[in-house]
C-alpha positions in Angstrom: 155.8 71.0 58.0 155.9 74.9 57.0 159.0 74.9 55.0 160.8 72.1 57.1 161.8 69.0 55.7 162.2 65.7 57.1 164.8 63.3 55.4 165.9 59.5 55.3 162.3 58.9 56.9 161.7 55.1 56.4 158.4 54.3 56.9 155.8 57.2 56.7 152.4 56.1 58.1 149.4 58.2 58.2 146.6 56.6 59.8 142.8 57.4 60.3 141.8 60.5 61.6 145.3 61.8 61.0 146.6 65.1 59.5 150.0 65.7 58.1 149.8 69.4 56.6 153.1 69.6 54.0 153.0 73.4 53.8 155.8 73.8 51.7 158.5 71.4 52.8 159.9 68.4 51.8 159.4 64.8 53.1 161.5 62.1 51.9 160.3 58.4 52.4 162.7 55.2 51.6 160.3 52.0 52.3 156.3 52.7 52.8 154.1 55.8 52.4 150.3 54.7 53.8 148.2 57.1 53.9 144.7 56.4 55.5 144.3 59.7 56.8 144.6 63.5 55.4 147.6 64.6 53.6 147.4 68.1 52.9 150.3 69.3 50.2 150.3 72.4 49.6 153.3 73.2 47.3 155.4 70.8 49.3 157.5 68.0 47.7 157.1 64.1 48.8 160.4 62.7 47.6 160.7 58.7 47.4 163.8 57.9 47.6 166.7 55.0 47.3 168.6 56.5 49.9 168.2 53.8 52.6 169.3 51.1 49.9 165.4 49.1 50.6 165.2 49.1 46.2 161.3 49.3 47.0 158.4 51.8 48.2 155.0 49.9 49.2 152.7 52.8 48.8 148.9 52.3 50.8 146.2 54.2 50.2 145.5 57.3 47.3 147.3 60.7 48.3 147.2 64.4 46.6 150.9 65.2 46.4 151.8 68.8 45.4 155.1 68.1 43.9 156.0 64.1 43.4 160.1 63.3 43.4 160.7 59.8 42.5 164.6 59.4 43.0 166.1 55.9 42.4 169.9 57.6 43.4 172.4 55.1 41.9 170.6 52.2 41.8 167.2 50.3 41.1 164.1 51.7 42.7 160.5 50.1 42.7 157.5 51.8 43.9 154.5 49.7 44.2 151.4 51.1 43.7 148.1 49.2 45.2 145.5 48.4 42.5 142.1 50.3 41.3 143.9 53.4 43.4 144.8 57.0 42.0 147.6 59.0 43.2 147.2 62.7 42.3 149.9 65.4 41.5 149.0 69.0 41.3 152.6 70.4 40.8 155.3 68.7 39.3 155.8 65.1 39.1 159.8 64.5 38.4 162.0 60.9 37.8 165.5 61.4 38.4 168.7 59.7 39.8 172.3 59.3 39.6 171.9 56.0 37.5 167.9 55.9 37.0 166.4 53.3 36.8 163.1 53.6 38.1 159.8 51.0 37.7 156.5 51.6 38.6 154.8 48.1 39.7 151.0 47.4 40.4 147.8 46.8 39.0 145.5 46.4 37.9 144.5 50.4 37.6 147.1 51.8 39.3 147.5 55.2 38.2 149.5 58.6 38.6 147.2 61.5 38.1 148.1 64.9 36.8 146.3 67.2 37.9 145.1 70.5 35.1 148.5 72.2 35.0 150.8 70.1 36.2 154.2 69.1 34.5 156.2 65.7 34.1 159.9 65.7 34.0 162.7 62.7 33.0 160.3 59.9 32.0 162.3 58.4 29.6 163.2 55.0 28.2 164.8 54.1 31.8 161.2 54.4 33.9 159.4 51.5 33.3 155.6 50.9 33.9 154.0 47.6 34.7 150.9 46.3 32.8 147.8 48.0 34.4 150.0 50.9 35.8 149.4 54.3 33.8 150.7 57.9 34.2 148.5 60.7 32.5 145.6 63.1 33.1 142.8 60.8 33.2 142.2 57.1 34.0 141.9 54.9 31.2 138.2 53.5 30.3 137.4 50.7 33.4 139.7 52.5 35.7 138.3 53.9 38.7 137.9 57.5 38.0 137.6 57.1 34.1 134.6 58.5 32.1 133.3 55.0 31.2 133.4 54.1 34.7 134.7 50.8 36.1 132.3 48.6 33.4 134.1 49.1 30.4 133.3 46.7 27.5 134.6 43.1 28.6 138.0 41.8 27.0 137.6 39.4 24.0 140.1 36.3 25.3 142.9 36.1 23.2 143.5 32.3 21.2 146.8 31.0 21.2 148.5 29.1 18.5 146.9 25.3 19.6 143.6 27.1 19.7 143.7 28.6 16.4 144.8 25.4 14.9 142.0 23.5 16.7 139.3 26.2 15.3 140.7 25.9 12.0 140.4 22.1 12.1 136.8 22.5 13.0 136.0 24.8 10.3 137.5 22.4 8.0 135.6 19.2 9.1 132.0 21.5 9.2 133.1 22.6 5.6 133.7 19.0 4.7 130.9 17.8 5.9 128.7 20.3 4.7 130.4 19.6 0.8 129.5 15.3 1.7 125.7 16.6 2.5 125.5 18.7 -0.7 126.8 15.9 -3.0 124.4 13.1 -1.0 121.7 15.4 -1.7 123.0 16.0 -5.7 122.9 12.1 -6.3 119.7 11.7 -4.8 118.1 14.0 -6.8 119.7 12.7 -10.1 118.6 9.3 -8.9 114.5 10.6 -8.9 114.7 12.1 -12.0 112.8 9.9 -14.8 114.8 8.0 -17.1 115.4 9.4 -20.7 112.9 8.2 -23.2 114.5 5.7 -25.9 115.1 7.0 -28.6 114.1 4.8 -32.2 116.4 5.0 -34.9 
């Protein structure tokens, strides 16, 4: 691309064996970004936009971006990341829009990794991350590429209100049974003691 630009691109697909050299140019994608080949980012900018009024951009594969701009325009824009993948930004990650309303969907372990020296602009309350989606300098524990690897500690299942009530009833029943057993043992021991000797007046 050198210093050129491609705007209003609906679907951008790099097939296996294909190479796109971003140079310092601009590539705008409005519906689908699929990378099974090689994207040489350089200092280029990839912009996910809402210019075609699709409202959702599907991302396939992992890509190392130079600069990444997510621009919702005047509407709502969803970026759908595949599970267990990392999109890396080495330059600037920018969230923008005239009426910014951006949703980063995906998970589990769908992330945008910020390389050393990268910056983030515009990430505020109008940028919504779904559960299992992360934006950070490194993946969270349990996700691919994290320091803890993919075999993090197994989560402990949460217990709802019904489960807690049943558990409390079980503990009360066990406690009552223990008290009754202890009471029977006390009465049994008492019956085995020799009677007190009669005292003569």
